[in-house]
Structure formats: structure tokens, C-alpha cells
mmCIF file as gemmi writes it, N, C-alpha and C atoms, coordinates in Angstrom:
data_model
loop_
_atom_site.group_PDB
_atom_site.id
_atom_site.type_symbol
_atom_site.label_atom_id
_atom_site.label_alt_id
_atom_site.label_comp_id
_atom_site.label_asym_id
_atom_site.label_entity_id
_atom_site.label_seq_id
_atom_site.pdbx_PDB_ins_code
_atom_site.Cartn_x
_atom_site.Cartn_y
_atom_site.Cartn_z
_atom_site.occupancy
_atom_site.B_iso_or_equiv
_atom_site.pdbx_formal_charge
_atom_site.auth_seq_id
_atom_site.auth_asym_id
_atom_site.pdbx_PDB_model_num
ATOM 1 N N . UNK Axp A 1 ? 35.411 -23.229 -21.428 1 0 ? 1 A 1
ATOM 2 C CA . UNK Axp A 1 ? 34.666 -22.26 -21.097 1 0 ? 1 A 1
ATOM 3 C C . UNK Axp A 1 ? 33.632 -22.866 -20.227 1 0 ? 1 A 1
ATOM 4 N N . UNK Axp A 2 ? 32.987 -24.332 -21.158 1 0 ? 2 A 1
ATOM 5 C CA . UNK Axp A 2 ? 32.054 -24.857 -20.626 1 0 ? 2 A 1
ATOM 6 C C . UNK Axp A 2 ? 32.904 -25.883 -19.431 1 0 ? 2 A 1
ATOM 7 N N . UNK Axp A 3 ? 33.623 -25.619 -19.066 1 0 ? 3 A 1
ATOM 8 C CA . UNK Axp A 3 ? 34.185 -26.472 -17.803 1 0 ? 3 A 1
ATOM 9 C C . UNK Axp A 3 ? 34.228 -25.744 -16.622 1 0 ? 3 A 1
ATOM 10 N N . UNK Axp A 4 ? 35.015 -24.415 -17.32 1 0 ? 4 A 1
ATOM 11 C CA . UNK Axp A 4 ? 34.693 -23.287 -16.115 1 0 ? 4 A 1
ATOM 12 C C . UNK Axp A 4 ? 33.175 -23.226 -15.588 1 0 ? 4 A 1
ATOM 13 N N . UNK Axp A 5 ? 32.232 -23.577 -16.419 1 0 ? 5 A 1
ATOM 14 C CA . UNK Axp A 5 ? 30.336 -23.261 -16.417 1 0 ? 5 A 1
ATOM 15 C C . UNK Axp A 5 ? 30.29 -24.514 -15.226 1 0 ? 5 A 1
ATOM 16 N N . UNK Axp A 6 ? 31.134 -25.511 -14.591 1 0 ? 6 A 1
ATOM 17 C CA . UNK Axp A 6 ? 30.708 -26.772 -14.167 1 0 ? 6 A 1
ATOM 18 C C . UNK Axp A 6 ? 30.119 -27.645 -14.817 1 0 ? 6 A 1
ATOM 19 N N . UNK Axp A 7 ? 30.638 -27.59 -16.154 1 0 ? 7 A 1
ATOM 20 C CA . UNK Axp A 7 ? 30.692 -28.87 -17.209 1 0 ? 7 A 1
ATOM 21 C C . UNK Axp A 7 ? 29.148 -28.783 -17.792 1 0 ? 7 A 1
ATOM 22 N N . UNK Axp A 8 ? 28.233 -28.11 -17.363 1 0 ? 8 A 1
ATOM 23 C CA . UNK Axp A 8 ? 26.799 -27.968 -17.805 1 0 ? 8 A 1
ATOM 24 C C . UNK Axp A 8 ? 26.883 -27.605 -19.11 1 0 ? 8 A 1
ATOM 25 N N . UNK Axp A 9 ? 25.242 -28.093 -19.881 1 0 ? 9 A 1
ATOM 26 C CA . UNK Axp A 9 ? 25.922 -27.529 -21.146 1 0 ? 9 A 1
ATOM 27 C C . UNK Axp A 9 ? 25.819 -26.073 -21.71 1 0 ? 9 A 1
ATOM 28 N N . UNK Axp A 10 ? 26.493 -26.05 -23.212 1 0 ? 10 A 1
ATOM 29 C CA . UNK Axp A 10 ? 26.028 -24.499 -23.37 1 0 ? 10 A 1
ATOM 30 C C . UNK Axp A 10 ? 25.345 -24.868 -24.511 1 0 ? 10 A 1
ATOM 31 N N . UNK Axp A 11 ? 24.231 -23.615 -25.109 1 0 ? 11 A 1
ATOM 32 C CA . UNK Axp A 11 ? 23.683 -24.333 -25.634 1 0 ? 11 A 1
ATOM 33 C C . UNK Axp A 11 ? 23.949 -23.323 -27.214 1 0 ? 11 A 1
ATOM 34 N N . UNK Axp A 12 ? 24.263 -23.892 -28.113 1 0 ? 12 A 1
ATOM 35 C CA . UNK Axp A 12 ? 25.061 -22.819 -29.48 1 0 ? 12 A 1
ATOM 36 C C . UNK Axp A 12 ? 23.65 -23.13 -30.405 1 0 ? 12 A 1
ATOM 37 N N . UNK Axp A 13 ? 23.295 -22.033 -30.834 1 0 ? 13 A 1
ATOM 38 C CA . UNK Axp A 13 ? 21.976 -21.342 -31.347 1 0 ? 13 A 1
ATOM 39 C C . UNK Axp A 13 ? 22.619 -21.254 -33.338 1 0 ? 13 A 1
ATOM 40 N N . UNK Axp A 14 ? 24.035 -20.692 -32.926 1 0 ? 14 A 1
ATOM 41 C CA . UNK Axp A 14 ? 24.452 -20.473 -34.565 1 0 ? 14 A 1
ATOM 42 C C . UNK Axp A 14 ? 25.767 -20.927 -34.536 1 0 ? 14 A 1
ATOM 43 N N . UNK Axp A 15 ? 26.276 -21.404 -35.239 1 0 ? 15 A 1
ATOM 44 C CA . UNK Axp A 15 ? 27.642 -21.471 -35.697 1 0 ? 15 A 1
ATOM 45 C C . UNK Axp A 15 ? 28.06 -21.441 -36.895 1 0 ? 15 A 1
ATOM 46 N N . UNK Axp A 16 ? 28.644 -21.732 -37.533 1 0 ? 16 A 1
ATOM 47 C CA . UNK Axp A 16 ? 29.275 -21.777 -39.167 1 0 ? 16 A 1
ATOM 48 C C . UNK Axp A 16 ? 28.316 -21.19 -39.831 1 0 ? 16 A 1
ATOM 49 N N . UNK Axp A 17 ? 27.907 -20.666 -40.524 1 0 ? 17 A 1
ATOM 50 C CA . UNK Axp A 17 ? 27.614 -20.078 -42.047 1 0 ? 17 A 1
ATOM 51 C C . UNK Axp A 17 ? 28 -19.962 -43.288 1 0 ? 17 A 1
ATOM 52 N N . UNK Axp A 18 ? 27.01 -20.562 -44.388 1 0 ? 18 A 1
ATOM 53 C CA . UNK Axp A 18 ? 27.6 -20.229 -45.622 1 0 ? 18 A 1
ATOM 54 C C . UNK Axp A 18 ? 27.245 -18.726 -45.529 1 0 ? 18 A 1
ATOM 55 N N . UNK Axp A 19 ? 27.707 -18.303 -46.96 1 0 ? 19 A 1
ATOM 56 C CA . UNK Axp A 19 ? 27.343 -16.889 -47.605 1 0 ? 19 A 1
ATOM 57 C C . UNK Axp A 19 ? 26.125 -16.751 -47.615 1 0 ? 19 A 1
ATOM 58 N N . UNK Axp A 20 ? 25.228 -17.773 -48.002 1 0 ? 20 A 1
ATOM 59 C CA . UNK Axp A 20 ? 23.657 -17.626 -48.665 1 0 ? 20 A 1
ATOM 60 C C . UNK Axp A 20 ? 23.405 -17.543 -47.229 1 0 ? 20 A 1
ATOM 61 N N . UNK Axp A 21 ? 23.327 -18.685 -46.28 1 0 ? 21 A 1
ATOM 62 C CA . UNK Axp A 21 ? 22.146 -18.294 -44.633 1 0 ? 21 A 1
ATOM 63 C C . UNK Axp A 21 ? 23.001 -16.955 -44.582 1 0 ? 21 A 1
ATOM 64 N N . UNK Axp A 22 ? 23.958 -16.5 -44.466 1 0 ? 22 A 1
ATOM 65 C CA . UNK Axp A 22 ? 24.424 -15.446 -43.465 1 0 ? 22 A 1
ATOM 66 C C . UNK Axp A 22 ? 23.713 -14.099 -44.266 1 0 ? 22 A 1
ATOM 67 N N . UNK Axp A 23 ? 23.483 -14.309 -45.427 1 0 ? 23 A 1
ATOM 68 C CA . UNK Axp A 23 ? 22.912 -12.98 -46.262 1 0 ? 23 A 1
ATOM 69 C C . UNK Axp A 23 ? 21.75 -12.948 -45.902 1 0 ? 23 A 1
ATOM 70 N N . UNK Axp A 24 ? 20.689 -14.531 -45.936 1 0 ? 24 A 1
ATOM 71 C CA . UNK Axp A 24 ? 19.77 -14.516 -45.67 1 0 ? 24 A 1
ATOM 72 C C . UNK Axp A 24 ? 19.289 -14.137 -44.465 1 0 ? 24 A 1
ATOM 73 N N . UNK Axp A 25 ? 20.185 -14.121 -43.105 1 0 ? 25 A 1
ATOM 74 C CA . UNK Axp A 25 ? 19.837 -13.954 -41.64 1 0 ? 25 A 1
ATOM 75 C C . UNK Axp A 25 ? 20.083 -12.176 -41.761 1 0 ? 25 A 1
ATOM 76 N N . UNK Axp A 26 ? 20.726 -11.627 -42.86 1 0 ? 26 A 1
ATOM 77 C CA . UNK Axp A 26 ? 21.03 -10.268 -42.801 1 0 ? 26 A 1
ATOM 78 C C . UNK Axp A 26 ? 21.981 -9.974 -41.646 1 0 ? 26 A 1
ATOM 79 N N . UNK Axp A 27 ? 22.976 -10.584 -41.821 1 0 ? 27 A 1
ATOM 80 C CA . UNK Axp A 27 ? 23.933 -10.533 -41.345 1 0 ? 27 A 1
ATOM 81 C C . UNK Axp A 27 ? 25.277 -10.112 -41.765 1 0 ? 27 A 1
ATOM 82 N N . UNK Axp A 28 ? 26.48 -9.427 -41.355 1 0 ? 28 A 1
ATOM 83 C CA . UNK Axp A 28 ? 27.498 -8.507 -41.909 1 0 ? 28 A 1
ATOM 84 C C . UNK Axp A 28 ? 28.284 -9.621 -43.018 1 0 ? 28 A 1
ATOM 85 N N . UNK Axp A 29 ? 28.671 -9.186 -43.797 1 0 ? 29 A 1
ATOM 86 C CA . UNK Axp A 29 ? 29.51 -9.874 -44.975 1 0 ? 29 A 1
ATOM 87 C C . UNK Axp A 29 ? 30.844 -9.902 -44.504 1 0 ? 29 A 1
ATOM 88 N N . UNK Axp A 30 ? 30.97 -9.51 -43.123 1 0 ? 30 A 1
ATOM 89 C CA . UNK Axp A 30 ? 32.419 -10.076 -42.443 1 0 ? 30 A 1
ATOM 90 C C . UNK Axp A 30 ? 32.315 -10.647 -41.613 1 0 ? 30 A 1
ATOM 91 N N . UNK Axp A 31 ? 30.882 -11.322 -41.446 1 0 ? 31 A 1
ATOM 92 C CA . UNK Axp A 31 ? 30.86 -12.21 -39.866 1 0 ? 31 A 1
ATOM 93 C C . UNK Axp A 31 ? 31.72 -12.991 -39.694 1 0 ? 31 A 1
ATOM 94 N N . UNK Axp A 32 ? 32.216 -13.213 -38.688 1 0 ? 32 A 1
ATOM 95 C CA . UNK Axp A 32 ? 33.277 -14.474 -37.925 1 0 ? 32 A 1
ATOM 96 C C . UNK Axp A 32 ? 32.329 -15.871 -38.67 1 0 ? 32 A 1
ATOM 97 N N . UNK Axp A 33 ? 31.195 -15.968 -38.562 1 0 ? 33 A 1
ATOM 98 C CA . UNK Axp A 33 ? 30.513 -17.433 -38.639 1 0 ? 33 A 1
ATOM 99 C C . UNK Axp A 33 ? 30.555 -17.583 -40.036 1 0 ? 33 A 1
ATOM 100 N N . UNK Axp A 34 ? 30.913 -16.765 -41.135 1 0 ? 34 A 1
ATOM 101 C CA . UNK Axp A 34 ? 31.824 -17.721 -42.27 1 0 ? 34 A 1
ATOM 102 C C . UNK Axp A 34 ? 32.565 -17.799 -42.3 1 0 ? 34 A 1
ATOM 103 N N . UNK Axp A 35 ? 33.589 -18.316 -41.039 1 0 ? 35 A 1
ATOM 104 C CA . UNK Axp A 35 ? 34.83 -18.339 -40.958 1 0 ? 35 A 1
ATOM 105 C C . UNK Axp A 35 ? 34.96 -19.515 -39.976 1 0 ? 35 A 1
ATOM 106 N N . UNK Axp A 36 ? 33.758 -19.869 -39.624 1 0 ? 36 A 1
ATOM 107 C CA . UNK Axp A 36 ? 33.489 -20.939 -38.208 1 0 ? 36 A 1
ATOM 108 C C . UNK Axp A 36 ? 34.312 -20.94 -37.376 1 0 ? 36 A 1
ATOM 109 N N . UNK Axp A 37 ? 34.825 -19.706 -36.547 1 0 ? 37 A 1
ATOM 110 C CA . UNK Axp A 37 ? 35.37 -19.276 -35.583 1 0 ? 37 A 1
ATOM 111 C C . UNK Axp A 37 ? 34.087 -17.761 -34.883 1 0 ? 37 A 1
ATOM 112 N N . UNK Axp A 38 ? 33.44 -18.176 -35.221 1 0 ? 38 A 1
ATOM 113 C CA . UNK Axp A 38 ? 31.803 -17.652 -34.267 1 0 ? 38 A 1
ATOM 114 C C . UNK Axp A 38 ? 30.827 -18.495 -34.001 1 0 ? 38 A 1
ATOM 115 N N . UNK Axp A 39 ? 30.273 -18.093 -32.722 1 0 ? 39 A 1
ATOM 116 C CA . UNK Axp A 39 ? 29.203 -18.691 -32.707 1 0 ? 39 A 1
ATOM 117 C C . UNK Axp A 39 ? 28.12 -17.922 -31.667 1 0 ? 39 A 1
ATOM 118 N N . UNK Axp A 40 ? 26.99 -18.32 -31.593 1 0 ? 40 A 1
ATOM 119 C CA . UNK Axp A 40 ? 25.795 -17.593 -31.095 1 0 ? 40 A 1
ATOM 120 C C . UNK Axp A 40 ? 25.311 -18.534 -29.548 1 0 ? 40 A 1
ATOM 121 N N . UNK Axp A 41 ? 25.176 -18.03 -28.457 1 0 ? 41 A 1
ATOM 122 C CA . UNK Axp A 41 ? 25.266 -18.674 -27.269 1 0 ? 41 A 1
ATOM 123 C C . UNK Axp A 41 ? 23.923 -18.351 -27.009 1 0 ? 41 A 1
ATOM 124 N N . UNK Axp A 42 ? 22.52 -19.301 -26.599 1 0 ? 42 A 1
ATOM 125 C CA . UNK Axp A 42 ? 21.523 -19.077 -26.242 1 0 ? 42 A 1
ATOM 126 C C . UNK Axp A 42 ? 21.597 -19.5 -24.931 1 0 ? 42 A 1
ATOM 127 N N . UNK Axp A 43 ? 20.123 -18.957 -24.145 1 0 ? 43 A 1
ATOM 128 C CA . UNK Axp A 43 ? 19.907 -19.504 -22.55 1 0 ? 43 A 1
ATOM 129 C C . UNK Axp A 43 ? 20.229 -20.891 -22.328 1 0 ? 43 A 1
ATOM 130 N N . UNK Axp A 44 ? 20.5 -21.215 -21.209 1 0 ? 44 A 1
ATOM 131 C CA . UNK Axp A 44 ? 20.965 -23.042 -21.066 1 0 ? 44 A 1
ATOM 132 C C . UNK Axp A 44 ? 20.427 -22.441 -20.029 1 0 ? 44 A 1
ATOM 133 N N . UNK Axp A 45 ? 21.68 -23.109 -18.629 1 0 ? 45 A 1
ATOM 134 C CA . UNK Axp A 45 ? 21.187 -23.538 -17.338 1 0 ? 45 A 1
ATOM 135 C C . UNK Axp A 45 ? 22.067 -22.003 -17.304 1 0 ? 45 A 1
ATOM 136 N N . UNK Axp A 46 ? 22.797 -21.34 -18.238 1 0 ? 46 A 1
ATOM 137 C CA . UNK Axp A 46 ? 23.596 -20.152 -17.641 1 0 ? 46 A 1
ATOM 138 C C . UNK Axp A 46 ? 22.661 -19.123 -18.244 1 0 ? 46 A 1
ATOM 139 N N . UNK Axp A 47 ? 22.475 -17.805 -17.667 1 0 ? 47 A 1
ATOM 140 C CA . UNK Axp A 47 ? 22.16 -16.402 -18.269 1 0 ? 47 A 1
ATOM 141 C C . UNK Axp A 47 ? 23.22 -16.051 -19.533 1 0 ? 47 A 1
ATOM 142 N N . UNK Axp A 48 ? 22.386 -14.863 -20.342 1 0 ? 48 A 1
ATOM 143 C CA . UNK Axp A 48 ? 23.61 -14.537 -21.035 1 0 ? 48 A 1
ATOM 144 C C . UNK Axp A 48 ? 24.383 -13.628 -20.798 1 0 ? 48 A 1
ATOM 145 N N . UNK Axp A 49 ? 24.713 -13.432 -19.839 1 0 ? 49 A 1
ATOM 146 C CA . UNK Axp A 49 ? 25.181 -12.292 -19.179 1 0 ? 49 A 1
ATOM 147 C C . UNK Axp A 49 ? 26.433 -13.07 -18.67 1 0 ? 49 A 1
ATOM 148 N N . UNK Axp A 50 ? 25.902 -14.087 -17.995 1 0 ? 50 A 1
ATOM 149 C CA . UNK Axp A 50 ? 27.393 -15.028 -17.664 1 0 ? 50 A 1
ATOM 150 C C . UNK Axp A 50 ? 28.223 -15.57 -18.676 1 0 ? 50 A 1
ATOM 151 N N . UNK Axp A 51 ? 27.479 -15.846 -19.724 1 0 ? 51 A 1
ATOM 152 C CA . UNK Axp A 51 ? 28.441 -16.578 -20.909 1 0 ? 51 A 1
ATOM 153 C C . UNK Axp A 51 ? 29.002 -15.168 -21.746 1 0 ? 51 A 1
ATOM 154 N N . UNK Axp A 52 ? 28.467 -14.377 -21.425 1 0 ? 52 A 1
ATOM 155 C CA . UNK Axp A 52 ? 29.556 -12.698 -21.962 1 0 ? 52 A 1
ATOM 156 C C . UNK Axp A 52 ? 30.468 -13.027 -20.853 1 0 ? 52 A 1
ATOM 157 N N . UNK Axp A 53 ? 30.198 -12.919 -19.466 1 0 ? 53 A 1
ATOM 158 C CA . UNK Axp A 53 ? 31.315 -12.865 -18.654 1 0 ? 53 A 1
ATOM 159 C C . UNK Axp A 53 ? 32.226 -13.641 -18.512 1 0 ? 53 A 1
ATOM 160 N N . UNK Axp A 54 ? 31.461 -15.129 -18.856 1 0 ? 54 A 1
ATOM 161 C CA . UNK Axp A 54 ? 32.606 -15.918 -19.227 1 0 ? 54 A 1
ATOM 162 C C . UNK Axp A 54 ? 33.477 -16.188 -20.304 1 0 ? 54 A 1
ATOM 163 N N . UNK Axp A 55 ? 33.176 -15.496 -21.473 1 0 ? 55 A 1
ATOM 164 C CA . UNK Axp A 55 ? 33.568 -15.352 -22.587 1 0 ? 55 A 1
ATOM 165 C C . UNK Axp A 55 ? 34.482 -14.467 -22.322 1 0 ? 55 A 1
ATOM 166 N N . UNK Axp A 56 ? 34.43 -13.176 -21.868 1 0 ? 56 A 1
ATOM 167 C CA . UNK Axp A 56 ? 35.619 -12.291 -21.604 1 0 ? 56 A 1
ATOM 168 C C . UNK Axp A 56 ? 36.67 -12.822 -20.258 1 0 ? 56 A 1
ATOM 169 N N . UNK Axp A 57 ? 36.36 -13.674 -19.751 1 0 ? 57 A 1
ATOM 170 C CA . UNK Axp A 57 ? 37.577 -14.324 -18.577 1 0 ? 57 A 1
ATOM 171 C C . UNK Axp A 57 ? 38.258 -15.206 -20.267 1 0 ? 57 A 1
ATOM 172 N N . UNK Axp A 58 ? 37.636 -15.781 -20.776 1 0 ? 58 A 1
ATOM 173 C CA . UNK Axp A 58 ? 38.256 -16.906 -21.507 1 0 ? 58 A 1
ATOM 174 C C . UNK Axp A 58 ? 38.8 -16.529 -22.632 1 0 ? 58 A 1
ATOM 175 N N . UNK Axp A 59 ? 39.113 -15.127 -22.823 1 0 ? 59 A 1
ATOM 176 C CA . UNK Axp A 59 ? 39.649 -14.789 -24.106 1 0 ? 59 A 1
ATOM 177 C C . UNK Axp A 59 ? 39.491 -14.125 -25.567 1 0 ? 59 A 1
ATOM 178 N N . UNK Axp A 60 ? 38.002 -14.46 -25.772 1 0 ? 60 A 1
ATOM 179 C CA . UNK Axp A 60 ? 37.064 -13.773 -26.42 1 0 ? 60 A 1
ATOM 180 C C . UNK Axp A 60 ? 37.714 -12.709 -26.883 1 0 ? 60 A 1
ATOM 181 N N . UNK Axp A 61 ? 37.954 -12.058 -28.266 1 0 ? 61 A 1
ATOM 182 C CA . UNK Axp A 61 ? 37.868 -10.716 -28.97 1 0 ? 61 A 1
ATOM 183 C C . UNK Axp A 61 ? 36.855 -10.162 -29.189 1 0 ? 61 A 1
ATOM 184 N N . UNK Axp A 62 ? 35.726 -10.762 -29.442 1 0 ? 62 A 1
ATOM 185 C CA . UNK Axp A 62 ? 34.055 -10.175 -30.125 1 0 ? 62 A 1
ATOM 186 C C . UNK Axp A 62 ? 33.523 -10.933 -28.819 1 0 ? 62 A 1
ATOM 187 N N . UNK Axp A 63 ? 32.85 -9.704 -28.195 1 0 ? 63 A 1
ATOM 188 C CA . UNK Axp A 63 ? 31.625 -10.474 -27.208 1 0 ? 63 A 1
ATOM 189 C C . UNK Axp A 63 ? 30.51 -9.446 -27.632 1 0 ? 63 A 1
ATOM 190 N N . UNK Axp A 64 ? 29.231 -9.864 -28.009 1 0 ? 64 A 1
ATOM 191 C CA . UNK Axp A 64 ? 28.105 -8.937 -28.277 1 0 ? 64 A 1
ATOM 192 C C . UNK Axp A 64 ? 27.218 -10.046 -27.951 1 0 ? 64 A 1
ATOM 193 N N . UNK Axp A 65 ? 26.257 -9.362 -26.639 1 0 ? 65 A 1
ATOM 194 C CA . UNK Axp A 65 ? 25.648 -9.638 -25.446 1 0 ? 65 A 1
ATOM 195 C C . UNK Axp A 65 ? 24.167 -8.597 -25.34 1 0 ? 65 A 1
ATOM 196 N N . UNK Axp A 66 ? 23.602 -8.76 -24.501 1 0 ? 66 A 1
ATOM 197 C CA . UNK Axp A 66 ? 22.491 -8.692 -24.006 1 0 ? 66 A 1
ATOM 198 C C . UNK Axp A 66 ? 23.258 -6.694 -23.784 1 0 ? 66 A 1
ATOM 199 N N . UNK Axp A 67 ? 21.828 -6.025 -24.55 1 0 ? 67 A 1
ATOM 200 C CA . UNK Axp A 67 ? 22.653 -4.344 -24.264 1 0 ? 67 A 1
ATOM 201 C C . UNK Axp A 67 ? 23.282 -3.784 -25.705 1 0 ? 67 A 1
ATOM 202 N N . UNK Axp A 68 ? 23.569 -4.82 -26.461 1 0 ? 68 A 1
ATOM 203 C CA . UNK Axp A 68 ? 23.794 -4.431 -27.724 1 0 ? 68 A 1
ATOM 204 C C . UNK Axp A 68 ? 22.974 -4.596 -28.949 1 0 ? 68 A 1
ATOM 205 N N . UNK Axp A 69 ? 22.732 -3.792 -29.776 1 0 ? 69 A 1
ATOM 206 C CA . UNK Axp A 69 ? 21.441 -3.702 -30.904 1 0 ? 69 A 1
ATOM 207 C C . UNK Axp A 69 ? 21.631 -5.422 -31.356 1 0 ? 69 A 1
ATOM 208 N N . UNK Axp A 70 ? 20.445 -5.843 -31.121 1 0 ? 70 A 1
ATOM 209 C CA . UNK Axp A 70 ? 19.939 -7.275 -32.069 1 0 ? 70 A 1
ATOM 210 C C . UNK Axp A 70 ? 20.671 -8.098 -31.169 1 0 ? 70 A 1
ATOM 211 N N . UNK Axp A 71 ? 20.598 -8.22 -30.191 1 0 ? 71 A 1
ATOM 212 C CA . UNK Axp A 71 ? 21.428 -9.259 -29.185 1 0 ? 71 A 1
ATOM 213 C C . UNK Axp A 71 ? 20.777 -9.688 -27.684 1 0 ? 71 A 1
ATOM 214 N N . UNK Axp A 72 ? 19.504 -8.995 -27.669 1 0 ? 72 A 1
ATOM 215 C CA . UNK Axp A 72 ? 19.187 -9.452 -26.588 1 0 ? 72 A 1
ATOM 216 C C . UNK Axp A 72 ? 18.657 -11.113 -25.971 1 0 ? 72 A 1
ATOM 217 N N . UNK Axp A 73 ? 18.49 -11.405 -27.21 1 0 ? 73 A 1
ATOM 218 C CA . UNK Axp A 73 ? 18.476 -13.203 -27.36 1 0 ? 73 A 1
ATOM 219 C C . UNK Axp A 73 ? 19.336 -14.161 -27.314 1 0 ? 73 A 1
ATOM 220 N N . UNK Axp A 74 ? 20.781 -13.557 -27.272 1 0 ? 74 A 1
ATOM 221 C CA . UNK Axp A 74 ? 21.564 -14.527 -27.565 1 0 ? 74 A 1
ATOM 222 C C . UNK Axp A 74 ? 22.828 -13.776 -27.274 1 0 ? 74 A 1
ATOM 223 N N . UNK Axp A 75 ? 24.11 -14.512 -27.083 1 0 ? 75 A 1
ATOM 224 C CA . UNK Axp A 75 ? 25.39 -13.796 -26.948 1 0 ? 75 A 1
ATOM 225 C C . UNK Axp A 75 ? 25.861 -14.607 -27.877 1 0 ? 75 A 1
ATOM 226 N N . UNK Axp A 76 ? 26.733 -13.427 -28.672 1 0 ? 76 A 1
ATOM 227 C CA . UNK Axp A 76 ? 27.779 -13.986 -29.762 1 0 ? 76 A 1
ATOM 228 C C . UNK Axp A 76 ? 29.802 -13.248 -29.125 1 0 ? 76 A 1
ATOM 229 N N . UNK Axp A 77 ? 29.993 -14.247 -29.792 1 0 ? 77 A 1
ATOM 230 C CA . UNK Axp A 77 ? 31.47 -14.86 -29.084 1 0 ? 77 A 1
ATOM 231 C C . UNK Axp A 77 ? 32.211 -14.927 -30.358 1 0 ? 77 A 1
ATOM 232 N N . UNK Axp A 78 ? 33.084 -14.864 -30.667 1 0 ? 78 A 1
ATOM 233 C CA . UNK Axp A 78 ? 34.125 -14.525 -31.599 1 0 ? 78 A 1
ATOM 234 C C . UNK Axp A 78 ? 35.81 -14.363 -31.623 1 0 ? 78 A 1
ATOM 235 N N . UNK Axp A 79 ? 36.562 -14.912 -32.488 1 0 ? 79 A 1
ATOM 236 C CA . UNK Axp A 79 ? 38.272 -14.574 -32.31 1 0 ? 79 A 1
ATOM 237 C C . UNK Axp A 79 ? 38.217 -13.588 -33.464 1 0 ? 79 A 1
ATOM 238 N N . UNK Axp A 80 ? 38.638 -12.619 -33.376 1 0 ? 80 A 1
ATOM 239 C CA . UNK Axp A 80 ? 38.876 -11.513 -34.585 1 0 ? 80 A 1
ATOM 240 C C . UNK Axp A 80 ? 40.006 -10.887 -33.818 1 0 ? 80 A 1
ATOM 241 N N . UNK Axp A 81 ? 40.459 -10.367 -34.895 1 0 ? 81 A 1
ATOM 242 C CA . UNK Axp A 81 ? 42.196 -9.604 -35.004 1 0 ? 81 A 1
ATOM 243 C C . UNK Axp A 81 ? 41.999 -8.737 -33.76 1 0 ? 81 A 1
ATOM 244 N N . UNK Axp A 82 ? 41.069 -7.717 -33.943 1 0 ? 82 A 1
ATOM 245 C CA . UNK Axp A 82 ? 40.673 -6.947 -32.713 1 0 ? 82 A 1
ATOM 246 C C . UNK Axp A 82 ? 39.917 -6.958 -31.871 1 0 ? 82 A 1
ATOM 247 N N . UNK Axp A 83 ? 39.647 -6.566 -30.803 1 0 ? 83 A 1
ATOM 248 C CA . UNK Axp A 83 ? 38.799 -6.881 -29.707 1 0 ? 83 A 1
ATOM 249 C C . UNK Axp A 83 ? 37.781 -5.867 -29.507 1 0 ? 83 A 1
ATOM 250 N N . UNK Axp A 84 ? 36.492 -6.264 -29.3 1 0 ? 84 A 1
ATOM 251 C CA . UNK Axp A 84 ? 35.195 -5.901 -29.616 1 0 ? 84 A 1
ATOM 252 C C . UNK Axp A 84 ? 34.452 -6.258 -28.439 1 0 ? 84 A 1
ATOM 253 N N . UNK Axp A 85 ? 33.98 -5.505 -27.14 1 0 ? 85 A 1
ATOM 254 C CA . UNK Axp A 85 ? 32.966 -6.323 -26.197 1 0 ? 85 A 1
ATOM 255 C C . UNK Axp A 85 ? 31.807 -4.884 -26.108 1 0 ? 85 A 1
ATOM 256 N N . UNK Axp A 86 ? 30.915 -5.726 -26.176 1 0 ? 86 A 1
ATOM 257 C CA . UNK Axp A 86 ? 29.405 -4.674 -25.947 1 0 ? 86 A 1
ATOM 258 C C . UNK Axp A 86 ? 28.375 -5.754 -25.321 1 0 ? 86 A 1
ATOM 259 N N . UNK Axp A 87 ? 28.288 -5.908 -24.019 1 0 ? 87 A 1
ATOM 260 C CA . UNK Axp A 87 ? 26.952 -6.267 -23.689 1 0 ? 87 A 1
ATOM 261 C C . UNK Axp A 87 ? 26.564 -5.233 -22.12 1 0 ? 87 A 1
ATOM 262 N N . UNK Axp A 88 ? 26.261 -4.321 -22.847 1 0 ? 88 A 1
ATOM 263 C CA . UNK Axp A 88 ? 25.82 -3.476 -21.414 1 0 ? 88 A 1
ATOM 264 C C . UNK Axp A 88 ? 25.347 -4.007 -20.162 1 0 ? 88 A 1
ATOM 265 N N . UNK Axp A 89 ? 24.275 -4.788 -20.792 1 0 ? 89 A 1
ATOM 266 C CA . UNK Axp A 89 ? 23.39 -5.055 -19.676 1 0 ? 89 A 1
ATOM 267 C C . UNK Axp A 89 ? 23.845 -5.813 -18.442 1 0 ? 89 A 1
ATOM 268 N N . UNK Axp A 90 ? 25.232 -6.581 -19.276 1 0 ? 90 A 1
ATOM 269 C CA . UNK Axp A 90 ? 26.241 -7.542 -18.255 1 0 ? 90 A 1
ATOM 270 C C . UNK Axp A 90 ? 27.48 -7.056 -17.98 1 0 ? 90 A 1
ATOM 271 N N . UNK Axp A 91 ? 27.386 -5.638 -17.639 1 0 ? 91 A 1
ATOM 272 C CA . UNK Axp A 91 ? 28.597 -5.039 -17.103 1 0 ? 91 A 1
ATOM 273 C C . UNK Axp A 91 ? 29.755 -5.288 -18.284 1 0 ? 91 A 1
ATOM 274 N N . UNK Axp A 92 ? 29.615 -5.257 -19.711 1 0 ? 92 A 1
ATOM 275 C CA . UNK Axp A 92 ? 30.709 -5.216 -20.414 1 0 ? 92 A 1
ATOM 276 C C . UNK Axp A 92 ? 30.987 -4.339 -21.779 1 0 ? 92 A 1
């Protein structure tokens, strides 16, 4: 994904979380962050919508971004067994 974005940096604001950290952040007990296969991406040289759109193109099964409650300041991407995309402000 980084290469497809011109080898510019992608800002990761959250990656793997321990159970305690995940609970303190108020996130789901089934969060993929607990397994190390989810990241939250922040604005960098790329907009949150660009990141969400590229994540869709690159096969991420879970994408939550602008337009999804609680995701106005980041784009969440993860690999899950089922697909769920919601970033309505980005056309996803």
C-alpha cells in the first residue's frame, strides 16, 4: 500500500494493543488490534479517504473511516474473516 502511494510515509497511530490498553481505550473485546493485524492510520501526506480507498484496493477486509462513528480522525484497517467496509464520507 505504501509503495502504491508513491513510497511516502503512512502514519500509524495505533497498532497492536494489550488487553489492558484496549480496554482503557474503550474498544471492542474482539478488536483485531489484540491480534496485531489491525492498524489505525492518521493523516499524513495522504488524506484519510485516500488511505481508506487504497486499503480497499489492497484487500483489507475491514475498513472504518470518515463517516463511520468514532472514526473522523483516523482510518482503521484490519484483516478479518468477513468483510466490513464503512467510510461513507469516502464513498466506501
